[in-house]
C-alpha positions as a Markdown table, in Angstrom:
| # | Residue | x | y | z |
|---|---|---|---|---|
| 1 | Met | -1.2 | 17.4 | -17.9 |
| 2 | Asn | 0.0 | 13.9 | -18.8 |
| 3 | Trp | -2.5 | 11.2 | -17.9 |
| 4 | Met | 0.3 | 8.6 | -17.8 |
| 5 | His | 1.9 | 10.6 | -15.0 |
| 6 | Leu | -1.4 | 10.7 | -13.1 |
| 7 | Leu | -1.8 | 6.9 | -13.5 |
| 8 | Ser | 1.7 | 6.5 | -12.1 |
| 9 | Tyr | 0.8 | 8.8 | -9.1 |
| 10 | Phe | -2.4 | 6.8 | -8.5 |
| 11 | Phe | -0.5 | 3.5 | -8.4 |
| 12 | Gly | 2.2 | 5.1 | -6.3 |
| 13 | Gly | -0.4 | 6.0 | -3.7 |
| 14 | Ala | -1.6 | 2.4 | -3.8 |
| 15 | Phe | 1.9 | 1.0 | -3.2 |
| 16 | Leu | 2.4 | 3.6 | -0.5 |
| 17 | Ser | -0.8 | 2.5 | 1.2 |
| 18 | Asn | 0.2 | -1.2 | 1.0 |
| 19 | Ala | 3.7 | -0.5 | 2.5 |
| 20 | Ile | 2.3 | 0.8 | 5.8 |
| 21 | Pro | 0.6 | -2.3 | 7.3 |
| 22 | His | 3.5 | -4.6 | 6.2 |
| 23 | Ile | 6.2 | -2.3 | 7.7 |
| 24 | Ala | 4.2 | -1.6 | 10.8 |
| 25 | Ser | 3.3 | -5.2 | 11.5 |
| 26 | Gly | 6.8 | -6.4 | 10.8 |
| 27 | Ser | 8.4 | -3.7 | 12.9 |
| 28 | Met | 6.3 | -4.8 | 15.8 |
| 29 | Gly | 7.4 | -8.4 | 15.3 |
| 30 | Arg | 4.0 | -9.6 | 14.3 |
| 31 | Pro | 3.2 | -11.9 | 11.4 |
| 32 | Phe | 0.8 | -10.6 | 8.7 |
| 33 | Gln | -0.6 | -11.8 | 5.5 |
| 34 | Ser | 1.5 | -11.4 | 2.4 |
| 35 | Pro | 1.7 | -12.7 | -1.2 |
| 36 | Phe | 4.4 | -15.1 | 0.0 |
| 37 | Ala | 2.3 | -16.9 | 2.6 |
| 38 | Lys | 0.4 | -20.1 | 1.9 |
| 39 | Pro | -2.3 | -19.5 | 0.7 |
| 40 | Pro | -1.1 | -16.2 | -0.8 |
| 41 | Gly | -2.8 | -13.2 | 0.8 |
| 42 | Glu | -4.4 | -15.3 | 3.5 |
| 43 | Gly | -1.7 | -17.2 | 5.4 |
| 44 | Leu | 0.7 | -15.4 | 7.7 |
| 45 | Ser | 4.3 | -14.4 | 6.8 |
| 46 | Ser | 7.0 | -13.7 | 9.3 |
| 47 | Ser | 7.7 | -10.2 | 10.5 |
| 48 | Thr | 11.0 | -10.2 | 8.6 |
| 49 | Val | 9.2 | -11.0 | 5.3 |
| 50 | Asn | 6.7 | -8.3 | 6.0 |
| 51 | Val | 9.3 | -5.6 | 6.6 |
| 52 | Ala | 11.1 | -6.6 | 3.3 |
| 53 | Trp | 7.8 | -6.7 | 1.4 |
| 54 | Gly | 6.8 | -3.3 | 2.9 |
| 55 | Phe | 10.1 | -1.8 | 2.0 |
| 56 | Leu | 9.8 | -3.0 | -1.6 |
| 57 | Asn | 6.4 | -1.4 | -1.8 |
| 58 | Leu | 7.8 | 1.8 | -0.5 |
| 59 | Ala | 10.6 | 1.7 | -3.1 |
| 60 | Val | 8.1 | 1.2 | -5.9 |
| 61 | Ala | 5.9 | 4.0 | -4.5 |
| 62 | Tyr | 9.0 | 6.3 | -4.6 |
| 63 | Leu | 9.8 | 5.4 | -8.1 |
| 64 | Leu | 6.2 | 5.9 | -9.3 |
| 65 | Ile | 5.7 | 9.2 | -7.4 |
| 66 | Cys | 9.1 | 10.9 | -7.5 |
| 67 | Arg | 10.8 | 9.6 | -10.6 |
| 68 | Val | 7.9 | 9.8 | -13.1 |
| 69 | Gly | 6.9 | 13.3 | -14.3 |
| 70 | Asp | 7.2 | 16.2 | -11.9 |
| 71 | Phe | 5.0 | 15.3 | -8.9 |
| 72 | Ser | 4.0 | 18.3 | -6.8 |
| 73 | Leu | 2.1 | 18.3 | -3.5 |
| 74 | Arg | 1.1 | 21.8 | -4.4 |
| 75 | Ser | -0.7 | 20.5 | -7.4 |
| 76 | Thr | -4.3 | 19.6 | -6.4 |
| 77 | Val | -4.6 | 17.1 | -9.3 |
| 78 | Asp | -1.3 | 15.4 | -8.5 |
| 79 | Ala | -2.1 | 15.1 | -4.7 |
| 80 | Ala | -5.7 | 14.1 | -5.3 |
| 81 | Thr | -4.7 | 11.4 | -7.7 |
| 82 | Leu | -2.1 | 10.0 | -5.3 |
| 83 | Gly | -4.6 | 10.3 | -2.4 |
| 84 | Leu | -7.3 | 8.4 | -4.4 |
| 85 | Gly | -4.9 | 5.5 | -5.0 |
| 86 | Phe | -4.0 | 5.5 | -1.3 |
| 87 | Leu | -7.6 | 5.6 | -0.3 |
| 88 | Leu | -8.9 | 2.9 | -2.6 |
| 89 | Leu | -6.1 | 0.4 | -1.8 |
| 90 | Gly | -6.6 | 1.2 | 1.9 |
| 91 | Leu | -10.3 | 0.5 | 1.7 |
| 92 | Phe | -9.7 | -2.7 | -0.2 |
| 93 | Ala | -7.1 | -3.8 | 2.4 |
| 94 | Ala | -9.5 | -3.0 | 5.3 |
| 95 | Arg | -12.2 | -5.2 | 3.8 |
| 96 | His | -9.9 | -8.0 | 2.8 |
| 97 | Phe | -7.8 | -8.2 | 6.0 |
| 98 | Gly | -10.7 | -7.2 | 8.3 |
| 99 | Arg | -12.2 | -10.7 | 7.8 |
| 100 | Phe | -9.0 | -12.2 | 9.3 |
| 101 | His | -8.6 | -9.7 | 12.2 |
| 102 | Gly | -12.2 | -8.9 | 13.1 |
| 103 | Gly | -12.3 | -5.5 | 11.4 |
| 104 | Asn | -15.5 | -6.2 | 9.4 |
| 105 | Ser | -17.8 | -6.8 | 12.3 |
| 106 | Pro | -20.8 | -4.4 | 12.6 |
| 107 | Glu | -20.5 | -1.8 | 15.3 |
């Protein structure tokens, strides 16, 4: 087992997780935070910018997951590593963007 491959799968999961909200928001025609907004990560970018940014994240995820090593969903270690990257970036995004969209309020 090559740890560099696992590191690639971890970051592939993170990029995959980051692609989802950008593509979803952009496809619905809604502005969303992106690194290109002012201030970066806090201001809103257009739906077109978000679709493009989400697609770039999806392409990077593909490269990191499918073109590095021999990723297999049947491999528990491979899938868990990808899932961990996906989960951790998703939790970070939920906390970060929740403050802008009301997602951090106590229930």
